[in-house]
mmCIF file of the N, C-alpha and C atoms, coordinates in Angstrom:
data_MODEL
# 
_entry.id   MODEL 
# 
loop_
_atom_site.group_PDB 
_atom_site.id 
_atom_site.type_symbol 
_atom_site.label_atom_id 
_atom_site.label_alt_id 
_atom_site.label_comp_id 
_atom_site.label_asym_id 
_atom_site.label_entity_id 
_atom_site.label_seq_id 
_atom_site.pdbx_PDB_ins_code 
_atom_site.Cartn_x 
_atom_site.Cartn_y 
_atom_site.Cartn_z 
_atom_site.occupancy 
_atom_site.B_iso_or_equiv 
_atom_site.pdbx_formal_charge 
_atom_site.auth_seq_id 
_atom_site.auth_comp_id 
_atom_site.auth_asym_id 
_atom_site.auth_atom_id 
_atom_site.pdbx_PDB_model_num 
ATOM 1   N N  . UNK A 1 1  ? 69.631 -54.309 -5.446 1.00 0.00 ? 1  UNK A N  1 
ATOM 2   C CA . UNK A 1 1  ? 69.204 -55.781 -5.613 1.00 0.00 ? 1  UNK A CA 1 
ATOM 3   C C  . UNK A 1 1  ? 68.337 -56.047 -4.516 1.00 0.00 ? 1  UNK A C  1 
ATOM 4   N N  . UNK A 1 2  ? 67.226 -56.726 -4.779 1.00 0.00 ? 2  UNK A N  1 
ATOM 5   C CA . UNK A 1 2  ? 66.281 -57.104 -3.756 1.00 0.00 ? 2  UNK A CA 1 
ATOM 6   C C  . UNK A 1 2  ? 66.293 -58.608 -3.679 1.00 0.00 ? 2  UNK A C  1 
ATOM 7   N N  . UNK A 1 3  ? 66.167 -59.061 -2.493 1.00 0.00 ? 3  UNK A N  1 
ATOM 8   C CA . UNK A 1 3  ? 66.044 -60.630 -2.210 1.00 0.00 ? 3  UNK A CA 1 
ATOM 9   C C  . UNK A 1 3  ? 65.020 -60.749 -1.138 1.00 0.00 ? 3  UNK A C  1 
ATOM 10  N N  . UNK A 1 4  ? 64.583 -61.978 -1.002 1.00 0.00 ? 4  UNK A N  1 
ATOM 11  C CA . UNK A 1 4  ? 63.604 -62.330 0.031  1.00 0.00 ? 4  UNK A CA 1 
ATOM 12  C C  . UNK A 1 4  ? 64.296 -62.679 1.269  1.00 0.00 ? 4  UNK A C  1 
ATOM 13  N N  . UNK A 1 5  ? 65.704 -62.755 1.349  1.00 0.00 ? 5  UNK A N  1 
ATOM 14  C CA . UNK A 1 5  ? 66.419 -62.984 2.536  1.00 0.00 ? 5  UNK A CA 1 
ATOM 15  C C  . UNK A 1 5  ? 66.481 -61.738 3.398  1.00 0.00 ? 5  UNK A C  1 
ATOM 16  N N  . UNK A 1 6  ? 66.101 -61.856 4.733  1.00 0.00 ? 6  UNK A N  1 
ATOM 17  C CA . UNK A 1 6  ? 66.153 -60.727 5.577  1.00 0.00 ? 6  UNK A CA 1 
ATOM 18  C C  . UNK A 1 6  ? 67.501 -60.738 6.280  1.00 0.00 ? 6  UNK A C  1 
ATOM 19  N N  . UNK A 1 7  ? 68.250 -59.529 6.256  1.00 0.00 ? 7  UNK A N  1 
ATOM 20  C CA . UNK A 1 7  ? 69.450 -59.543 6.883  1.00 0.00 ? 7  UNK A CA 1 
ATOM 21  C C  . UNK A 1 7  ? 69.194 -59.118 8.436  1.00 0.00 ? 7  UNK A C  1 
ATOM 22  N N  . UNK A 1 8  ? 69.814 -59.982 9.311  1.00 0.00 ? 8  UNK A N  1 
ATOM 23  C CA . UNK A 1 8  ? 69.558 -59.742 10.684 1.00 0.00 ? 8  UNK A CA 1 
ATOM 24  C C  . UNK A 1 8  ? 70.975 -59.393 11.373 1.00 0.00 ? 8  UNK A C  1 
ATOM 25  N N  . UNK A 1 9  ? 72.080 -59.686 10.755 1.00 0.00 ? 9  UNK A N  1 
ATOM 26  C CA . UNK A 1 9  ? 73.325 -59.308 11.381 1.00 0.00 ? 9  UNK A CA 1 
ATOM 27  C C  . UNK A 1 9  ? 74.325 -59.036 10.246 1.00 0.00 ? 9  UNK A C  1 
ATOM 28  N N  . UNK A 1 10 ? 75.409 -58.416 10.583 1.00 0.00 ? 10 UNK A N  1 
ATOM 29  C CA . UNK A 1 10 ? 76.469 -58.111 9.630  1.00 0.00 ? 10 UNK A CA 1 
ATOM 30  C C  . UNK A 1 10 ? 77.752 -58.013 10.313 1.00 0.00 ? 10 UNK A C  1 
ATOM 31  N N  . UNK A 1 11 ? 78.865 -57.900 9.560  1.00 0.00 ? 11 UNK A N  1 
ATOM 32  C CA . UNK A 1 11 ? 80.233 -57.846 10.071 1.00 0.00 ? 11 UNK A CA 1 
ATOM 33  C C  . UNK A 1 11 ? 80.802 -56.680 9.375  1.00 0.00 ? 11 UNK A C  1 
ATOM 34  N N  . UNK A 1 12 ? 81.530 -55.793 10.041 1.00 0.00 ? 12 UNK A N  1 
ATOM 35  C CA . UNK A 1 12 ? 82.343 -54.702 9.585  1.00 0.00 ? 12 UNK A CA 1 
ATOM 36  C C  . UNK A 1 12 ? 83.759 -54.937 9.881  1.00 0.00 ? 12 UNK A C  1 
ATOM 37  N N  . UNK A 1 13 ? 84.587 -54.949 8.913  1.00 0.00 ? 13 UNK A N  1 
ATOM 38  C CA . UNK A 1 13 ? 86.074 -55.050 9.011  1.00 0.00 ? 13 UNK A CA 1 
ATOM 39  C C  . UNK A 1 13 ? 86.723 -53.769 8.835  1.00 0.00 ? 13 UNK A C  1 
ATOM 40  N N  . UNK A 1 14 ? 87.593 -53.376 9.708  1.00 0.00 ? 14 UNK A N  1 
ATOM 41  C CA . UNK A 1 14 ? 88.198 -52.127 9.590  1.00 0.00 ? 14 UNK A CA 1 
ATOM 42  C C  . UNK A 1 14 ? 89.780 -52.426 9.462  1.00 0.00 ? 14 UNK A C  1 
ATOM 43  N N  . UNK A 1 15 ? 90.402 -52.025 8.391  1.00 0.00 ? 15 UNK A N  1 
ATOM 44  C CA . UNK A 1 15 ? 91.846 -52.203 8.352  1.00 0.00 ? 15 UNK A CA 1 
ATOM 45  C C  . UNK A 1 15 ? 92.601 -51.069 8.870  1.00 0.00 ? 15 UNK A C  1 
ATOM 46  N N  . UNK A 1 16 ? 93.406 -51.217 9.909  1.00 0.00 ? 16 UNK A N  1 
ATOM 47  C CA . UNK A 1 16 ? 93.988 -50.104 10.552 1.00 0.00 ? 16 UNK A CA 1 
ATOM 48  C C  . UNK A 1 16 ? 95.358 -49.795 9.883  1.00 0.00 ? 16 UNK A C  1 
ATOM 49  N N  . UNK A 1 17 ? 95.983 -48.729 10.152 1.00 0.00 ? 17 UNK A N  1 
ATOM 50  C CA . UNK A 1 17 ? 97.242 -48.249 9.599  1.00 0.00 ? 17 UNK A CA 1 
ATOM 51  C C  . UNK A 1 17 ? 98.360 -49.213 9.833  1.00 0.00 ? 17 UNK A C  1 
ATOM 52  N N  . UNK A 1 18 ? 98.349 -49.824 10.993 1.00 0.00 ? 18 UNK A N  1 
ATOM 53  C CA . UNK A 1 18 ? 99.337 -50.831 11.354 1.00 0.00 ? 18 UNK A CA 1 
ATOM 54  C C  . UNK A 1 18 ? 99.198 -52.187 10.719 1.00 0.00 ? 18 UNK A C  1 
ATOM 55  N N  . UNK A 1 19 ? 98.170 -52.415 9.894  1.00 0.00 ? 19 UNK A N  1 
ATOM 56  C CA . UNK A 1 19 ? 97.998 -53.595 9.193  1.00 0.00 ? 19 UNK A CA 1 
ATOM 57  C C  . UNK A 1 19 ? 97.040 -54.582 9.864  1.00 0.00 ? 19 UNK A C  1 
ATOM 58  N N  . UNK A 1 20 ? 96.685 -54.284 11.115 1.00 0.00 ? 20 UNK A N  1 
ATOM 59  C CA . UNK A 1 20 ? 95.814 -55.122 11.819 1.00 0.00 ? 20 UNK A CA 1 
ATOM 60  C C  . UNK A 1 20 ? 94.378 -54.844 11.395 1.00 0.00 ? 20 UNK A C  1 
ATOM 61  N N  . UNK A 1 21 ? 93.547 -55.820 11.649 1.00 0.00 ? 21 UNK A N  1 
ATOM 62  C CA . UNK A 1 21 ? 92.159 -55.726 11.174 1.00 0.00 ? 21 UNK A CA 1 
ATOM 63  C C  . UNK A 1 21 ? 91.277 -55.812 12.383 1.00 0.00 ? 21 UNK A C  1 
ATOM 64  N N  . UNK A 1 22 ? 90.414 -54.909 12.566 1.00 0.00 ? 22 UNK A N  1 
ATOM 65  C CA . UNK A 1 22 ? 89.446 -54.827 13.673 1.00 0.00 ? 22 UNK A CA 1 
ATOM 66  C C  . UNK A 1 22 ? 88.146 -55.229 13.152 1.00 0.00 ? 22 UNK A C  1 
ATOM 67  N N  . UNK A 1 23 ? 87.546 -56.206 13.794 1.00 0.00 ? 23 UNK A N  1 
ATOM 68  C CA . UNK A 1 23 ? 86.182 -56.851 13.339 1.00 0.00 ? 23 UNK A CA 1 
ATOM 69  C C  . UNK A 1 23 ? 85.136 -56.442 14.362 1.00 0.00 ? 23 UNK A C  1 
ATOM 70  N N  . UNK A 1 24 ? 83.997 -55.905 13.801 1.00 0.00 ? 24 UNK A N  1 
ATOM 71  C CA . UNK A 1 24 ? 82.794 -55.521 14.648 1.00 0.00 ? 24 UNK A CA 1 
ATOM 72  C C  . UNK A 1 24 ? 81.651 -56.347 14.120 1.00 0.00 ? 24 UNK A C  1 
ATOM 73  N N  . UNK A 1 25 ? 80.946 -56.975 15.013 1.00 0.00 ? 25 UNK A N  1 
ATOM 74  C CA . UNK A 1 25 ? 79.667 -57.767 14.655 1.00 0.00 ? 25 UNK A CA 1 
ATOM 75  C C  . UNK A 1 25 ? 78.523 -56.858 15.158 1.00 0.00 ? 25 UNK A C  1 
ATOM 76  N N  . UNK A 1 26 ? 77.486 -56.713 14.390 1.00 0.00 ? 26 UNK A N  1 
ATOM 77  C CA . UNK A 1 26 ? 76.369 -56.052 14.844 1.00 0.00 ? 26 UNK A CA 1 
ATOM 78  C C  . UNK A 1 26 ? 75.122 -56.675 14.388 1.00 0.00 ? 26 UNK A C  1 
ATOM 79  N N  . UNK A 1 27 ? 74.031 -56.446 15.153 1.00 0.00 ? 27 UNK A N  1 
ATOM 80  C CA . UNK A 1 27 ? 72.643 -57.048 14.821 1.00 0.00 ? 27 UNK A CA 1 
ATOM 81  C C  . UNK A 1 27 ? 71.781 -55.822 14.567 1.00 0.00 ? 27 UNK A C  1 
ATOM 82  N N  . UNK A 1 28 ? 70.984 -55.891 13.537 1.00 0.00 ? 28 UNK A N  1 
ATOM 83  C CA . UNK A 1 28 ? 70.037 -54.825 13.286 1.00 0.00 ? 28 UNK A CA 1 
ATOM 84  C C  . UNK A 1 28 ? 68.860 -54.977 14.220 1.00 0.00 ? 28 UNK A C  1 
ATOM 85  N N  . UNK A 1 29 ? 68.395 -53.921 14.836 1.00 0.00 ? 29 UNK A N  1 
ATOM 86  C CA . UNK A 1 29 ? 67.300 -53.930 15.674 1.00 0.00 ? 29 UNK A CA 1 
ATOM 87  C C  . UNK A 1 29 ? 66.028 -54.295 14.938 1.00 0.00 ? 29 UNK A C  1 
ATOM 88  N N  . UNK A 1 30 ? 65.071 -54.878 15.659 1.00 0.00 ? 30 UNK A N  1 
ATOM 89  C CA . UNK A 1 30 ? 63.750 -55.309 15.021 1.00 0.00 ? 30 UNK A CA 1 
ATOM 90  C C  . UNK A 1 30 ? 63.168 -54.116 14.253 1.00 0.00 ? 30 UNK A C  1 
ATOM 91  N N  . UNK A 1 31 ? 62.773 -54.182 13.116 1.00 0.00 ? 31 UNK A N  1 
ATOM 92  C CA . UNK A 1 31 ? 62.226 -53.155 12.298 1.00 0.00 ? 31 UNK A CA 1 
ATOM 93  C C  . UNK A 1 31 ? 63.192 -52.378 11.467 1.00 0.00 ? 31 UNK A C  1 
ATOM 94  N N  . UNK A 1 32 ? 64.520 -52.594 11.709 1.00 0.00 ? 32 UNK A N  1 
ATOM 95  C CA . UNK A 1 32 ? 65.531 -51.943 11.014 1.00 0.00 ? 32 UNK A CA 1 
ATOM 96  C C  . UNK A 1 32 ? 65.725 -52.472 9.528  1.00 0.00 ? 32 UNK A C  1 
ATOM 97  N N  . UNK A 1 33 ? 66.146 -51.630 8.682  1.00 0.00 ? 33 UNK A N  1 
ATOM 98  C CA . UNK A 1 33 ? 66.448 -52.148 7.317  1.00 0.00 ? 33 UNK A CA 1 
ATOM 99  C C  . UNK A 1 33 ? 67.885 -51.612 6.971  1.00 0.00 ? 33 UNK A C  1 
ATOM 100 N N  . UNK A 1 34 ? 68.476 -52.227 5.969  1.00 0.00 ? 34 UNK A N  1 
ATOM 101 C CA . UNK A 1 34 ? 69.774 -51.837 5.589  1.00 0.00 ? 34 UNK A CA 1 
ATOM 102 C C  . UNK A 1 34 ? 69.624 -51.324 4.084  1.00 0.00 ? 34 UNK A C  1 
ATOM 103 N N  . UNK A 1 35 ? 70.084 -50.081 3.842  1.00 0.00 ? 35 UNK A N  1 
ATOM 104 C CA . UNK A 1 35 ? 69.921 -49.468 2.572  1.00 0.00 ? 35 UNK A CA 1 
ATOM 105 C C  . UNK A 1 35 ? 71.131 -49.883 1.751  1.00 0.00 ? 35 UNK A C  1 
ATOM 106 N N  . UNK A 1 36 ? 70.861 -50.133 0.458  1.00 0.00 ? 36 UNK A N  1 
ATOM 107 C CA . UNK A 1 36 ? 72.061 -50.277 -0.512 1.00 0.00 ? 36 UNK A CA 1 
ATOM 108 C C  . UNK A 1 36 ? 72.803 -48.963 -0.587 1.00 0.00 ? 36 UNK A C  1 
ATOM 109 N N  . UNK A 1 37 ? 74.064 -49.067 -0.935 1.00 0.00 ? 37 UNK A N  1 
ATOM 110 C CA . UNK A 1 37 ? 74.889 -47.947 -0.906 1.00 0.00 ? 37 UNK A CA 1 
ATOM 111 C C  . UNK A 1 37 ? 74.471 -46.804 -1.883 1.00 0.00 ? 37 UNK A C  1 
ATOM 112 N N  . UNK A 1 38 ? 73.911 -47.225 -3.052 1.00 0.00 ? 38 UNK A N  1 
ATOM 113 C CA . UNK A 1 38 ? 73.422 -46.102 -4.001 1.00 0.00 ? 38 UNK A CA 1 
ATOM 114 C C  . UNK A 1 38 ? 72.187 -45.349 -3.494 1.00 0.00 ? 38 UNK A C  1 
ATOM 115 N N  . UNK A 1 39 ? 71.440 -46.050 -2.649 1.00 0.00 ? 39 UNK A N  1 
ATOM 116 C CA . UNK A 1 39 ? 70.323 -45.329 -2.012 1.00 0.00 ? 39 UNK A CA 1 
ATOM 117 C C  . UNK A 1 39 ? 70.789 -44.546 -0.780 1.00 0.00 ? 39 UNK A C  1 
ATOM 118 N N  . UNK A 1 40 ? 71.663 -45.076 -0.035 1.00 0.00 ? 40 UNK A N  1 
ATOM 119 C CA . UNK A 1 40 ? 72.142 -44.425 1.280  1.00 0.00 ? 40 UNK A CA 1 
ATOM 120 C C  . UNK A 1 40 ? 72.771 -43.152 0.981  1.00 0.00 ? 40 UNK A C  1 
ATOM 121 N N  . UNK A 1 41 ? 73.347 -42.954 -0.107 1.00 0.00 ? 41 UNK A N  1 
ATOM 122 C CA . UNK A 1 41 ? 74.074 -41.642 -0.445 1.00 0.00 ? 41 UNK A CA 1 
ATOM 123 C C  . UNK A 1 41 ? 73.126 -40.478 -0.515 1.00 0.00 ? 41 UNK A C  1 
ATOM 124 N N  . UNK A 1 42 ? 71.885 -40.778 -0.654 1.00 0.00 ? 42 UNK A N  1 
ATOM 125 C CA . UNK A 1 42 ? 70.850 -39.698 -0.855 1.00 0.00 ? 42 UNK A CA 1 
ATOM 126 C C  . UNK A 1 42 ? 70.175 -39.413 0.574  1.00 0.00 ? 42 UNK A C  1 
ATOM 127 N N  . UNK A 1 43 ? 70.404 -40.203 1.575  1.00 0.00 ? 43 UNK A N  1 
ATOM 128 C CA . UNK A 1 43 ? 69.806 -40.071 2.889  1.00 0.00 ? 43 UNK A CA 1 
ATOM 129 C C  . UNK A 1 43 ? 70.860 -40.017 4.044  1.00 0.00 ? 43 UNK A C  1 
ATOM 130 N N  . UNK A 1 44 ? 71.135 -38.865 4.522  1.00 0.00 ? 44 UNK A N  1 
ATOM 131 C CA . UNK A 1 44 ? 72.139 -38.743 5.632  1.00 0.00 ? 44 UNK A CA 1 
ATOM 132 C C  . UNK A 1 44 ? 71.654 -39.271 7.007  1.00 0.00 ? 44 UNK A C  1 
ATOM 133 N N  . UNK A 1 45 ? 70.428 -39.481 7.225  1.00 0.00 ? 45 UNK A N  1 
ATOM 134 C CA . UNK A 1 45 ? 70.004 -40.077 8.528  1.00 0.00 ? 45 UNK A CA 1 
ATOM 135 C C  . UNK A 1 45 ? 68.671 -40.687 8.366  1.00 0.00 ? 45 UNK A C  1 
ATOM 136 N N  . UNK A 1 46 ? 68.251 -41.255 9.457  1.00 0.00 ? 46 UNK A N  1 
ATOM 137 C CA . UNK A 1 46 ? 66.965 -42.002 9.526  1.00 0.00 ? 46 UNK A CA 1 
ATOM 138 C C  . UNK A 1 46 ? 65.728 -41.068 9.279  1.00 0.00 ? 46 UNK A C  1 
ATOM 139 N N  . UNK A 1 47 ? 65.886 -39.807 9.870  1.00 0.00 ? 47 UNK A N  1 
ATOM 140 C CA . UNK A 1 47 ? 64.887 -38.811 9.686  1.00 0.00 ? 47 UNK A CA 1 
ATOM 141 C C  . UNK A 1 47 ? 64.522 -38.487 8.233  1.00 0.00 ? 47 UNK A C  1 
ATOM 142 N N  . UNK A 1 48 ? 65.550 -38.377 7.381  1.00 0.00 ? 48 UNK A N  1 
ATOM 143 C CA . UNK A 1 48 ? 65.402 -38.131 5.984  1.00 0.00 ? 48 UNK A CA 1 
ATOM 144 C C  . UNK A 1 48 ? 64.681 -39.348 5.240  1.00 0.00 ? 48 UNK A C  1 
ATOM 145 N N  . UNK A 1 49 ? 65.058 -40.486 5.634  1.00 0.00 ? 49 UNK A N  1 
ATOM 146 C CA . UNK A 1 49 ? 64.473 -41.739 5.093  1.00 0.00 ? 49 UNK A CA 1 
ATOM 147 C C  . UNK A 1 49 ? 62.997 -41.753 5.412  1.00 0.00 ? 49 UNK A C  1 
ATOM 148 N N  . UNK A 1 50 ? 62.653 -41.558 6.687  1.00 0.00 ? 50 UNK A N  1 
ATOM 149 C CA . UNK A 1 50 ? 61.281 -41.596 7.028  1.00 0.00 ? 50 UNK A CA 1 
ATOM 150 C C  . UNK A 1 50 ? 60.478 -40.468 6.435  1.00 0.00 ? 50 UNK A C  1 
ATOM 151 N N  . UNK A 1 51 ? 61.029 -39.337 6.302  1.00 0.00 ? 51 UNK A N  1 
ATOM 152 C CA . UNK A 1 51 ? 60.321 -38.191 5.629  1.00 0.00 ? 51 UNK A CA 1 
ATOM 153 C C  . UNK A 1 51 ? 59.978 -38.555 4.215  1.00 0.00 ? 51 UNK A C  1 
ATOM 154 N N  . UNK A 1 52 ? 60.936 -39.119 3.525  1.00 0.00 ? 52 UNK A N  1 
ATOM 155 C CA . UNK A 1 52 ? 60.682 -39.529 2.125  1.00 0.00 ? 52 UNK A CA 1 
ATOM 156 C C  . UNK A 1 52 ? 59.614 -40.679 2.023  1.00 0.00 ? 52 UNK A C  1 
ATOM 157 N N  . UNK A 1 53 ? 59.673 -41.721 2.844  1.00 0.00 ? 53 UNK A N  1 
ATOM 158 C CA . UNK A 1 53 ? 58.689 -42.691 2.919  1.00 0.00 ? 53 UNK A CA 1 
ATOM 159 C C  . UNK A 1 53 ? 57.376 -42.197 3.256  1.00 0.00 ? 53 UNK A C  1 
ATOM 160 N N  . UNK A 1 54 ? 57.162 -41.325 4.217  1.00 0.00 ? 54 UNK A N  1 
ATOM 161 C CA . UNK A 1 54 ? 55.880 -40.830 4.540  1.00 0.00 ? 54 UNK A CA 1 
ATOM 162 C C  . UNK A 1 54 ? 55.368 -39.939 3.398  1.00 0.00 ? 54 UNK A C  1 
ATOM 163 N N  . UNK A 1 55 ? 56.096 -39.319 2.662  1.00 0.00 ? 55 UNK A N  1 
ATOM 164 C CA . UNK A 1 55 ? 55.670 -38.609 1.478  1.00 0.00 ? 55 UNK A CA 1 
ATOM 165 C C  . UNK A 1 55 ? 55.097 -39.569 0.433  1.00 0.00 ? 55 UNK A C  1 
ATOM 166 N N  . UNK A 1 56 ? 55.845 -40.668 0.216  1.00 0.00 ? 56 UNK A N  1 
ATOM 167 C CA . UNK A 1 56 ? 55.348 -41.719 -0.749 1.00 0.00 ? 56 UNK A CA 1 
ATOM 168 C C  . UNK A 1 56 ? 54.022 -42.301 -0.286 1.00 0.00 ? 56 UNK A C  1 
ATOM 169 N N  . UNK A 1 57 ? 53.983 -42.532 1.011  1.00 0.00 ? 57 UNK A N  1 
ATOM 170 C CA . UNK A 1 57 ? 52.711 -43.173 1.633  1.00 0.00 ? 57 UNK A CA 1 
ATOM 171 C C  . UNK A 1 57 ? 51.584 -42.185 1.395  1.00 0.00 ? 57 UNK A C  1 
ATOM 172 N N  . UNK A 1 58 ? 51.808 -40.882 1.688  1.00 0.00 ? 58 UNK A N  1 
ATOM 173 C CA . UNK A 1 58 ? 50.710 -39.945 1.590  1.00 0.00 ? 58 UNK A CA 1 
ATOM 174 C C  . UNK A 1 58 ? 50.194 -39.749 0.145  1.00 0.00 ? 58 UNK A C  1 
ATOM 175 N N  . UNK A 1 59 ? 51.097 -39.994 -0.759 1.00 0.00 ? 59 UNK A N  1 
ATOM 176 C CA . UNK A 1 59 ? 50.723 -39.793 -2.300 1.00 0.00 ? 59 UNK A CA 1 
ATOM 177 C C  . UNK A 1 59 ? 50.276 -41.140 -2.955 1.00 0.00 ? 59 UNK A C  1 
ATOM 178 N N  . UNK A 1 60 ? 50.155 -42.080 -2.142 1.00 0.00 ? 60 UNK A N  1 
ATOM 179 C CA . UNK A 1 60 ? 49.779 -43.449 -2.738 1.00 0.00 ? 60 UNK A CA 1 
ATOM 180 C C  . UNK A 1 60 ? 48.256 -43.598 -2.854 1.00 0.00 ? 60 UNK A C  1 
# 
């Protein structure tokens, strides 16, 4: 799903075995993008994403 809204921060909630919830807030660094889960499963790290994008750019 694509939107014009740029994500700049997110929240991760981790439910622990004891029932408590740990909340982490993070901010994406400038230039960072968040991949949808269906895309992320094909790219284990940023190097693989960049390699695929460079291939697309070279073939454009």
